[in-house]
Phi, psi and omega in degrees: 000129184280168178297320180298319180291324178296316178294322178295322177294324178295319179296313178295325178298321178290322178296310182280351171291324175293321175298319180296327177297319177297318177296319180298317181298320182276311186283326185256311188288308182258001177055050182237117181283084186267122179250023178285342194302321181301323179280319182290333176296312179290327179300314177298318179294320182293313180299314180298316184293317183291328176289324177296319180289341176271000175094011181279161178298136183298328178287325174297323178296325177293317179295322178296322178295320178298316179298319178297322177295322176300316179297318179298317179295319178296323178297319176297317179297322179295316178300317184287317187276311188269334180250005174058031173278141182300158184301312182295314183292324179296319177294319179297316182297313180294318176299322179294317180289330180296338178300313179290321179297318179298321177298321179293319178299323180275013176060038175081002181260131184289342178210149179229145176252147181239027187300318184262012182261153177275122179245178179291346180264355183295119179081003182231163177284119182303326181296319180291315180298315180294323178296319180293317179296319181296319178297320179295313180297317179300313182294315183296312183290322179293314179297319180300318185288345178258000173283171179299320177295318178297321178296322176296320178297316180294326182294331181294328179276335181277314182204089184295326180294315178294323179297317178297320180298327180268014173090010179277129179277104185299319182298316180296318180293322178297315177300317179297315179298316178294321179295315180293319180298311180288335174296317177295319180294318177295322176298318176299319178296319179296316178296321182295317181293320178289328179287318183275339179084019177196166174221138179233146185296335180260015185295334186275354181299126180090004180299319181298321180291315179298316180294315179296321178299317179295318179297314182291322176297317178298321179294324179289321182284322181234080185280058180246155180266349180296129179302324180300318181281323181294322177292320176295326179296331178297318178292316180298315179296320179296317178296315180296320178301315181295321180295314181298315180295315181297318180295319181295320182287338180260003182276117179289335181293317181285335178067034181264158178230178182298333180291349179265011185300314181295323178296316180295316181300311180299316181296322179295317180295317178300317180297318180293323182294329184272355177278124180293145181235137175245111181292135178249122183284128174222168181279000000 
C-alpha cells in the first residue's frame, strides 16, 4: 500500500468515524437499533450538494445537512414512541421513505457532481480540514456525554427502569439520541460528498455495516467506558477498518478484487465480534 493510499484511507476513516459516532450514539448509548442511517447518510449528502450547486456557502451546507439528519432521527423516534412501531421497523420505514425524499432533494436526478463547485476542501489540504472537523466533533460529543444531560442520556441505554425512577424521561432521551446520531451520520454524508465531488442516490448502502464495524473495532482496541475515549475509538476503528479493507483488496496473495468487498467486510465484522472484550472503567 502506497503513502497516497494510506492518506486516502485516513481521510475516509475520519469521515466515516463521524458516521460511526452516530451509530455509537444510537446502538450503544441509547440502546436503539436504528436503521435510518443508510437514508440519513444520503440525505446529508443530497442536502449539502444541492445547496452547493445553488451557490450557498459550503459550511452552511454542512449545517443544513446536520439539521436534515436531526429531522430524520426525530421522525424515527416519533414512529417508535408515539405510534409504537418497533425500533428496527421504524428505522427501516424512515430509511425506505428517505430514498424518495432524497431523490426529490436532488431534483429527480439520481446523481450530482460537484467538480466545479466550491467545497470546504477547495484550496486546502483535505487531511487538515478533516482533522479539524473531526477534532471539533470529538470534543463536542465527548463533552456532551459527560454533562448531566449526557449522563441522563447514557443512563437510558444502560438501565431505563432506574432512569425512569430517577425522573429521566425515556421518550425525550430516545428522541434526543436519535436526532444526534442521525445528525452525525448526515454530517458524514455531507463531508463524503464534498470530499469525493459527487453524490449518488445509492451512496448510503452499507453505511450501517461500515459504522458498526468501526464501532466494534474501536471497542476492541480501546476497551474503556470513558466517553472521551469511546468517541476517539470510533475514529480509530474507522481508520483501521479502511486500512484492513484496502490491504485485503490490494493483497496479491489473497487474490481478492473489489467485488469481494462485502465478503471481506462481513468476515471482518464476524471476526471482531468473536474476540472477547473486557471493559475498563474510567472517569
